[in-house]
C-alpha positions in Angstrom: 85.2 81.2 99.1 82.8 84.1 99.5 81.7 85.4 96.4 84.2 88.2 94.7 82.2 91.0 95.3 81.8 89.8 99.0 85.3 89.8 99.2 85.8 93.0 97.6 83.7 94.6 100.0 84.9 93.4 103.0 88.3 94.6 102.0 87.4 97.9 101.0 85.8 98.1 104.7 88.9 97.0 106.1 91.0 100.1 103.9 88.4 102.1 105.3 89.9 102.7 108.8 93.2 104.4 107.3 93.1 108.1 106.6 96.5 108.1 104.0 96.7 111.1 104.2 96.2 112.3 107.4 98.3 112.8 111.1 96.5 111.6 113.4 94.7 113.4 115.9 95.5 114.2 119.3 94.7 110.9 121.6 94.2 109.4 118.3 96.4 105.7 117.0 98.7 106.2 114.2 99.0 102.5 114.4 96.7 100.2 115.7 97.0 96.4 117.3 94.3 94.0 116.6 94.9 90.8 119.1 93.9 87.4 117.7 94.1 83.8 118.5 96.8 82.2 115.7 99.9 82.8 116.9 101.5 84.8 113.5 101.6 88.6 113.0 100.7 90.1 109.8 102.4 93.8 109.5 101.5 96.8 107.4 104.1 99.3 108.5 103.5 101.3 105.1 99.8 101.5 105.1 99.8 105.4 105.3 102.3 108.1 103.8 105.6 107.9 105.6 108.3 110.3 105.8 112.0 108.9 104.6 113.7 112.4 104.5 111.0 113.4 101.9 107.2 111.9 102.1 106.8 108.5 100.7 103.3 107.2 99.5 101.1 104.8 101.1 101.5 101.2 100.3 97.8 101.0 99.6 95.4 98.2 100.9 98.6 96.6 102.7 96.7 97.4 105.8 93.5 96.8 104.5 94.6 93.3 103.8 96.2 92.4 106.9 93.1 93.7 108.4 91.6 91.0 106.3 94.0 87.9 107.0 93.3 88.9 110.7 89.5 88.6 110.9 89.5 85.2 108.2 92.1 83.5 110.7 92.4 84.8 113.7 95.6 86.3 113.2 97.1 89.3 115.0 97.3 92.8 113.2 99.5 95.8 113.3 98.9 98.5 110.7 100.0 101.9 110.4 96.6 103.8 109.8 97.5 108.0 109.6 100.4 109.3 108.1 103.4 109.3 110.0 106.4 111.5 110.2 108.8 108.7 110.3 109.1 105.2 108.2 108.4 102.4 110.4 110.6 100.1 107.9 113.2 102.3 107.5 113.8 104.2 110.9 115.8 102.2 113.7 113.7 101.1 117.0 110.6 103.0 115.6 107.8 102.9 117.8 105.8 100.8 115.4 108.7 98.1 115.4 108.8 98.3 119.0 105.1 98.1 119.9 105.2 94.8 117.4 108.1 93.4 119.7 106.2 94.3 123.0 102.6 92.3 121.6 104.9 89.7 119.6 106.3 88.4 123.2 102.9 89.0 125.3 101.2 86.7 122.7 103.7 83.9 122.0 103.8 84.9 117.9 105.6 82.1 116.4 106.0 84.3 112.9 105.6 87.8 111.4 104.3 88.2 108.0 105.4 92.1 106.9 103.3 93.0 103.9 104.2 95.8 101.5 103.1 96.8 98.3 105.2 97.0 94.8 105.0 99.4 91.7 102.6 97.7 89.2 104.9 97.7 86.8 107.6 95.7 88.5 108.1 92.4 86.8 106.7 90.2 89.6 103.5 89.3 91.1 104.9 88.6 95.0 108.7 89.5 95.7 109.7 87.6 99.1 112.4 88.8 101.5 113.9 87.1 103.6 117.3 88.2 104.1 118.6 85.4 102.3 117.4 83.0 104.5 118.4 84.3 107.3 115.2 85.9 109.2 113.7 82.6 109.4 114.2 78.9 109.3 114.6 76.8 106.0 111.4 75.2 107.1 109.5 78.6 107.3 111.2 79.6 103.7 110.2 76.3 102.3 107.3 77.0 103.2 106.4 80.2 102.1 107.7 79.5 98.6 105.9 76.2 98.2 102.1 77.8 98.8 102.8 80.7 96.6 104.1 78.0 94.0 101.1 75.6 94.6 98.8 78.9 94.3 100.8 80.2 90.8 103.2 82.2 91.2 106.4 80.7 91.3 110.2 81.4 90.3 109.9 80.2 86.5 106.9 82.9 86.1 106.6 85.5 84.8 104.7 89.0 84.9 102.1 88.5 88.0 102.8 85.1 88.1 106.4 85.4 88.9 107.7 84.9 92.2 111.5 86.7 93.1 112.7 85.5 96.2 115.4 87.6 97.6 116.3 89.7 94.4 115.1 92.6 94.1 113.7 92.9 97.9 115.8 90.6 100.2 114.6 92.6 103.6 118.2 93.5 104.6 118.1 97.0 105.1 121.6 98.6 105.5 123.8 100.4 107.4 121.2 103.2 108.5 117.9 101.3 107.8 116.4 98.4 110.0 113.4 96.9 108.2 110.7 95.0 110.2 112.1 92.1 108.7 115.7 93.1 110.0 114.4 94.1 113.5 112.3 91.2 114.0 115.6 88.9 112.8 117.8 91.0 115.5 115.4 90.0 118.6 115.1 86.2 116.8 112.0 86.4 116.1 111.2 84.6 112.8 109.5 87.2 110.4 109.6 87.2 106.2 108.7 90.5 103.9 106.1 90.2 101.0 106.0 92.9 98.3 102.5 92.4 96.5 102.3 94.2 93.3 99.7 96.9 93.0 97.7 94.8 90.8 97.2 91.6 92.8 96.3 94.0 96.0 94.3 96.9 94.6 90.7 96.5 93.7 89.6 98.6 90.7 87.2 101.1 92.0 86.5 103.5 88.7 84.9 100.7 86.3 84.3 96.9 86.8 87.2 94.7 86.0 86.5 91.2 86.8 89.6 89.5 86.5 91.6 92.6 88.3 88.8 91.4 91.0 89.6 87.6 91.0 93.3 88.4 91.3 92.8 90.3 94.4 90.9 87.8 95.8 93.4 85.2 95.2 95.9 87.0 96.8 93.8 87.4 100.1 92.9 83.8 99.9 97.1 82.9 99.4 98.0 85.4 102.1 95.3 83.6 104.6 97.3 80.2 103.5 100.6 81.7 104.2 99.5 82.8 107.7 97.3 79.5 108.7 101.0 77.3 107.5 102.9 79.6 109.5 101.0 79.0 112.3 103.1 76.0 113.8 106.5 76.0 115.4 109.2 74.3 114.3 109.6 71.0 115.1 111.4 70.4 118.4 110.3 73.8 120.1 
């Protein structure tokens, strides 16, 4: 693994493409897709401010994380990079979603890993949402759980070491809400939602905090492991 300082610098550089609170200029992309070689698509639909009746804050550094995973693993990446008048993880058939599906079919994507950000006060490090096992196979769900647990984030943990599985944020949406994961399920594209605690994704900027930096770097490594293990198709397909 590269030095902690180097990894944090890479993450900051990746996030610098995002203007969280600015609308796209004419001819500028509101969201961006970057092709890869690994048949996994990492998504960050809340990388910038979005609108769900009212403006909602960005899930800071989810776009940067997605980009860095793409750089390190070869995964495909799609992310919100400018403020949106809609919500890609709420509005049915949002352009972000339809573009995601187009790219996934074009490149024979095996799995979509949809990244989101949870508040630092949440009593979990990561919340995994698979619509109670309906958005991906049993094998893929277990791969996600086992990889996280192997890296110290488990269902038996507490605080930042706790893994919430399909309880707090199962990615199911509702009558008027269509999550990216739910959209993928509708189109038979295996997917899962990962809600990552702020303390595991946002590096310190005002003052040095080695413990926080190490936690963010460890999460980057975990996400790369997840992308790599999900690249293999289901047996028999």
